Every structure is written in C-alpha cells, then in structure tokens.
N, C-alpha and C positions, 0 to 999 in steps of 0.2 A: 504494500500500500504506500502510495507516495505521501509526502509531507503535507501537501495541500488537502488531500482527503482526510488525513489524520487531524489536521487543524479544523476542518469542517465538522468532523465527528465530535471533536472535543467541544466545539462551539454549541452544537446541538445538545450535547450532554449537559453543559452548563445551563443552557436555557431550560431544558427539561427539569433539572434539579431545582433551579430557581423557582420555577412555576410550582413545583411540589411544595417547597418551603413556604412560599407565599400562600398557597392554598391551605396548608395546615395552619398557618398563623391566622388567616381569616376565619377558618373554622373554629379555632380556639377562642377568638375574640367574640364570636356570636354567643349571646346569652339569651336563653329562652325564659320568657316570663309566663305567668299564668294567662289563660286565654281571656279572662274577664274578671273585673273586680266591681262589685256593687258598692260604690263609695259610701252610702249611708250605713251599710253593715260593717264597713271597715273602720269608720270613725269611732272614737271613744278611747278608752284606756287599754293599754297593752303593757304586759310585764316582759322585761328582757329575760330570756332564759339562758342565752349564750350569745357570744360575739367573737369575731376575730379581734385580736389585740389591736388597739389603735391609740394614738397619742392623746386625742382629746377626751378619752375616758379613763386615762391612767389614774386619776384621782378618785374614781368611783370604786367603792369597796362593796357595794350592794344596793338593794332596794331600787333597782333601775327600772323606770317606767317611761313610756311615751304616750302622750295624749294628743288626739287629733280632733279638731273641730272645724266644721265648714264655715267659711266666712262669706259675707254677702257677695263679694265680687267673684266667687268661685274658687278662690285660693283656700288653703287649709292651714289653720293655725296649728303649730307644732310646739308642744311643751315637753321637754325631756327633763327628767329629774333623777337624781341619784344621791345616795348617802356617801359623803366624802370621808377622807381619812381622819378628819377631826370630829366626825360624828354628826356633822351638819348636813342638811339637805341642800344640794346644789341644783340650780335650775337654769336651763338654756331654752330661750324662746326663739322660734323661727317660723318660717312660712314655707309651705310646699305648694307646688303647682303641677297640674297634670300636663304631661307633654304628649301623651298618646290617648286621645279622646275615644278611640275605637275600643280600647280595652280597659282604660284607667289603671293599667298595671305599671306604667312607666311615669314616674314623677321626678321632679327636681326639688331639692330642699336647700334653703339658705338660712344660716344663723347669723349672718352679718348684714347689718342695715346701716345706711348712712343717709340721714335726712329723709327717711321714709323709703329709700330705694334699697331693695335687697341685692346684695352683691354675692359673688362667689357661690354659684349654684352647683350642687353636687347631685349626681344621679341617685335615685331611690327607686329600685325596680323590685317589684313583688314577684319572687321566683317560685314560691310555694304558698298555698293557702288552704287551710282546712275547709272541708265542704260546709261546715257550720261556722266558719270564721273563728275557730277556736285557736288557731295558730297561724303564723305567717313567717316566711323566710324572705328576708330583704337583702339585696346585694346591689352590685353595680358591675357594668361591663368589664372594668379593669380587674375585677375580683380582688381588690385591695381591702374592701370592707364587706362585712356580712353580719347580720343580726338575726337571731331567732326570737320571735315574739309569741306570747301566749296571752289569752284573756285571763288566765289564772296564774298565780305566782309559781306554780309547779306543773309539770306535765308527767304523764305516765311513761314508763319504760317503752311500751309499745309505740306510743306517739313519737318518742325520741328516736326510735329506730326508723320510723317513716321519714322524719325530718333529716336524719343523717343521709338517707338515700337521696333525698331531694338536693341536699348540699353537695354530695358527691357528683350527682348527675349534672349539676350546674358548673362543675369544674373546680370546685373548692375542695380542700382537704379537711374533712370533718375532725381529724386529729388535732388541728390547730385551734379549734374552738375552745374558748374558756367559758365555763359555766358561771352563771351569775347567782350570787347569794341573794335570796329574796326575803 
C-alpha cells in the first residue's frame, strides 16, 4: 500500500473515531426528565432525603427542606431551609421559572437578586417523581448537583431502592449521595 493510501486511511480512521467520541459525549450529556409534572401537586413542602455534596450546603447538618409556592406572574417562590452547624435555622429564598411548558419538568432557579432582577439561573430538572408525588429526584444536565426529595422526613427501604435506580439511570453514581438527617 502506498503512503498516500495509508494517509487517506488514517484520515478516515481519525474522522470515524472523532465522530464516535462526539456521539458518546452527546449521548452522555442528554438527561431525561419525567414526561409530565402537575405543578399544583408538586408545590408545597419537601424534605431532603439525600444530595450530592455541594459547597452551598456545606453548613447544613440536617432538617433540610424546600418549599415551593406559585406566584401571581407564574414564577415559583422557593424557600430552602436547613439547620446549620450552630444549631440555627438557615434560610435561602429564591425564585424558579418553568422553561419547558410542555412538561413542566425543566425549570431554572435563582437565589441571587439585584434590585428585583434574578441573576445566575441554574437548571432544576425533575428526573424522577413518585406517581402520588411522594418523592422527587432533581438534577441538572451537567450532573454536578442532585437532590432526592420526599413529602415525608423519611422514606422506606423499598422506595430508596427505586430512587437509586432512577439516579443511576440518569447517569449519576448513587454511591456519592449523602443522606440527610431529618
């Protein structure tokens, strides 16, 4: 085989492998949400059961909750609470907005406001949801953050097994989750 043919074959091989790597990366970045969320049923108080470690909750030692309330303009008020290391209750207020009206499963949330303008929106995607809205698995396409929420402070072992499967199917490592003391 002459050098021109070898060069052509090598070029084709590089293009083929590049396409495979890009295809795998795109597949990895796709994150599937639940098909539909009935927003009135989702609103209310949730208890954090577990989460991936994150810097903005390092001070939380337990009793972590999230409360959601519909606002007049369609946005959602978010109030996150936790007991901190000094034994005090800490509270973060934010706002969420739906970004996918067809499912209500993709939202963005902001906890930073300047003169009434919400800044620094982060993804809040509902990846799993109990049929009776008794638990929710929330993450983001980057897979950097994940929360497991429940309507009750504790969940059964059976329900935790179902949640672990949802977490793993979404491309997260369930072994990295830290359980929350309630």
